[in-house]
N, C-alpha and C positions, 0 to 999 in steps of 0.2 A: 226543146231545152238547149241552150247554148252549151258548146263543148270546147274543151281544149284537148287536142289529140297529142298525147305524150310520146307517141311512137309512130312516126311517119318517115317517108323517104322521098328524096328527089333524085331522079335519074333512071336510066335504062338498066334493067337487070337481065340475067341469063335465064329468063323464064318467058314463055310465049303468052304475054298478057296484053290484050288489045288496049291501045292508047296509053299504056304505061310509060312514065318517064318524062312527061311534059308538065310545065307549069300550069298550062291551061287545064289539064286533067286534074291536077291537085286542087286548083281553085274551084273547079266544077264540083268535085266531091265535097269540098268544104262547104260550098253554098247549098248543095243538096241535103247535107246532113247537119246543117246549123253548127258548123265548126268555126268558132271565132278565131282560133289559132291552131296551127299544126306544127309541132316541133319536129323538124326533119333533119336527117343526116344524108350525106351524099353517097349515092350508089357508086359513083366513080371513085370516091375516096376509099370506100370499103373494098371494092373489087380490083382496083388497078393502081391509082395514084393518089396518095393521101393529100399532098400539097395542091395538086390541080383540082381535086374534088372539093376540098374545103374552100378554095378560092371561088369556084363556081357556086358553092352554097352561099358564100358571103354576098355574091352579086345578086342572087335571087332574093335573099333576105332583105337586102337594101331596097329592093324595088316593090316588095309585096308585104304589106303589114300583116296579112293573115299567116304568113309563113315565118316561123321562128327557126333558129338554127342550132344544131349540135355540132361542135367541133369534133371530127373523128380523130381518134388517137390510136396508135398501134404500138403495143408493148415491145415489138421487135425494133422500134426506132424511137427510143425514149427522148433523146435530145431533140430530134426533129419534131416529135409530138409536143414537147414543151414549147418549142418555137411557134407551133401552130396555135396552141392555147394562148400564148402571149400576144399573138397577132390578132386573133379574132374574138376572144372572149370579151375584151373591152368594148367591142362594137355593139351598137343597138341591135336588138333582135336575137342575139345569141344567148341561150339560156343554160348551157351546160355542155357536157361531153358525152360522146358515144364511143363504146368500146366493145370488142368481141372477145369472148373466150374461144379457145380452140378454133373450130370452124374456119372462118375467113382469116383469122390472124395466125392460127396454128399454135397458139400459146395457151396452155391450160390455166385456169383461174388460180391454181395454187402454185404456179411456177414463180420462182424468185423475181424474174423480170416483170411478171404481171403485178406482183405486189409492189415493186418499185414504181411501176407506172401509176398504180392507184394512189400511192403517196404523192406523186407529182400532181395528179388530178386534184387531190384534196387540198393542195396548197394554191390552186388556181380557181376553183369553182365550188359550188355547193350542190350540184346535181350531176349525176352520172347515170345514163341508161346503159345497162349491160345485159346482153342476151343470157338468159338463165334457163337452161334446158332441163335441169334435173336438180334434185335435192343436194347432190354433191357440190355443185357450183354455189347453190344458195347458202350452204353451210360455210363455205369459204368466204363468201361475201359477208356473212354474219361476223366472222372474225375480223374482217377489214372494217366493218361498221363500228365495232367496238373500239378499234384503234383510231378511227377517224370520225368522231361523233358529229362533226360539222358538215360532213359530206353525205348527201342523201342518195341512197342506192335504189334505183328504179329497176326492179327485176323484170326485164322484158320477157314475156311469155309465161311469167309467174311459175317457173319451174315445171311447166307442162303438166304431166300426169302427177307430179309431186306437189301440186299447188297447196294442198292441205298442210303439208309439212312446212312449206314456205310461209304460209300464213302464220304458223306457230312461231317462226323466226321473226316475222314482222311484229307479232304481238309483244315480243320481248325486246325488240330493237326499234325504237321510234324513228330511226333514220333509214328504215327499209320499207319499200313500197312494192306492191304487186301490180303488175300491168298485164292484162289477160289476152292480148291479141294472139291468135292461133289460126291454124289452117284446118282444124277439125272442131266439131261441136263439143262443148264441155258442159253438159247439163249438170247443174247443181254446184259447180265449182265456185261461182260468185257467191251464192248463198252461204256455202260452208265457210268461205273466207271471211265474210262479214261476221258470221257467228264467232269465228276464232279471234280475229284481230280488229274488227270494226271497220266501218266505211272510210274512216280517216286515213287508212293505210293502203287505199286502193285508188289507182288512176285509170282513166280511160285511155286506151291506145288501140289503134286499128291495124297498123302495118300497111296503111295505104301508101302508094297506090298499087302495092303488090296484092292487097286484098281489099275488096270493097268494104267500106266501113259498116254497111248494113249488116254484115255477118256478125261483127262483134257487138254492135248496138243491140242486135237481137238477143245476145246472151244476157245483157243487162236488163233489157225490157221484159224478158221472160223470167227474171229472178224475183219478182214480187217486191221490188224495192219501194221504200217510201219516197216521197218527193224530196225530203231532206237528204236522204242517202244518195239519190240521183244527183242532186245539186253538188254534193261533195265530190262524188266520183267523176261526174262529167266535167266539172269546172273548178270548184273551189280548191280542191287539193293541189291540182297542178298550178293554179294561179298563185297559190301560196309558195310552192316550191320555186316557181320561175320568177317570183317577184312582180307579178302582174296585178295584184290586188291594190 
């Protein structure tokens, strides 16, 4: 079944992963796992240089139809991030914004500058992928989701071990979505989320090429989904969010 990967990366990371970081490897994984489009952020932008990384991402997106782009923004540099959104979001192939809480950015989701950054994102695009490691971040995002109903919040990693509670938030906030990529098996998480919020609030994302998509695909294939649910999760939900239908 064709897929849209809502959480992928381009570039080298500080992990010992064979073949990671090349366009050829991304395209190989897309072809192997029937991924029609992979929405990628730049590892270089996240780890080192926002402007250089986004420019590199734009070049890759312009050359490869399968690869879509997220503009990476950093709440430490709001005016520079706005300039990046204004530069790249109008270009074909860019579908939204990527942002980190704490972690790589060092800015908690509930910090005033993070909230200011979210407001700027909401005025420039309709989709934002944000790493959501626990229910505390998810609850903060729910507050932002109420404030910015036209911005769709993709909760990367689905709040990890708190995914059931994140699904409850998605159930009551139609602009919040769960995306389950992870580095550990999560038996039952997908099934419980569908029971709570329905398949329309769930996106497929793999974290490739940090993680082989087979790992996350296995979570969905083992979840006893109907063909209709698979179609929504693997493709239709993301196609709608990214304007690809």
